[in-house]
C-alpha positions in Angstrom: -2.0 5.6 -20.8 -1.6 2.8 -18.3 -2.9 -0.6 -19.4 -2.3 -2.8 -16.3 1.1 -4.0 -17.2 4.1 -4.3 -14.9 5.6 -0.8 -14.4 2.4 1.1 -14.9 1.8 1.9 -11.2 3.5 0.9 -7.9 0.2 -0.2 -6.3 -0.8 -2.6 -9.1 2.8 -3.8 -9.4 2.7 -4.8 -5.7 -0.9 -6.0 -5.3 -1.7 -7.5 -8.7 1.7 -8.5 -10.1 3.3 -9.6 -6.8 6.4 -7.4 -7.1 8.2 -6.4 -3.9 8.8 -2.8 -4.8 10.5 -0.6 -2.2 11.1 -3.5 0.2 9.5 -6.8 1.1 8.1 -5.3 4.3 6.6 -2.3 2.4 5.1 -4.6 -0.2 3.6 -6.8 2.4 2.1 -3.8 4.2 0.6 -2.5 0.9 -1.0 -5.9 0.3 -2.4 -6.1 3.8 -3.8 -2.5 3.5 -5.3 -3.4 0.1 -7.2 -6.3 1.8 -8.4 -4.2 4.8 -9.2 -0.9 3.1 -12.2 0.5 1.4 -12.1 2.0 -2.1 -11.3 5.5 -0.8 -8.4 4.4 1.3 -7.0 2.3 -1.6 -7.2 5.3 -3.9 -5.4 7.4 -1.1 -2.7 4.8 -1.0 -2.4 4.6 -4.7 -2.0 8.4 -4.9 0.5 8.4 -2.0 2.7 5.8 -3.6 2.8 7.5 -7.0 3.1 11.1 -5.7 5.3 10.8 -2.6 7.1 7.5 -3.0 7.7 7.2 -6.8 10.1 4.3 -7.2 12.1 6.3 -9.8 12.7 9.2 -7.4 14.8 7.4 -4.8 12.0 7.2 -2.2 12.6 7.2 1.5 11.9 3.6 2.2 12.0 3.9 6.0 9.5 6.7 5.9 7.3 4.8 3.6 7.3 1.7 5.9 6.4 4.0 8.8 3.5 5.6 7.0 2.2 2.1 5.8 2.5 0.6 9.3 0.5 3.5 10.8 -2.2 3.2 8.1 -2.3 -0.6 8.5 -2.6 -0.3 12.3 -5.4 2.3 12.0 -7.3 0.0 9.6 -6.9 -3.0 11.9 -8.1 -1.0 14.9 -11.1 0.3 13.0 -12.0 -3.2 11.9 -11.8 -4.6 15.4 -14.0 -1.7 16.7 -16.6 -2.7 14.1 -16.5 -6.3 15.4 -14.4 -7.9 12.7 -11.8 -10.5 13.6 -8.5 -9.4 12.1 -5.1 -11.2 12.2 
């Protein structure tokens, strides 16, 4: 059972433990998404990382970065449409 330590889950490794899994760009995007996202979107991202981009299964980093970039851009656009100032 996961207990919050390094290596338990890629999302917590990146967001809470500051590890740059996959690549520095991917980790930065995950952190940005975590700040922008609601709980449902964060759970979606957590599931996606574990299921489709498990670090031990030689994940396609370029594909991951593309997926993360698209998700981040969508979240930024939605925030702007709601009137939030987003960097």
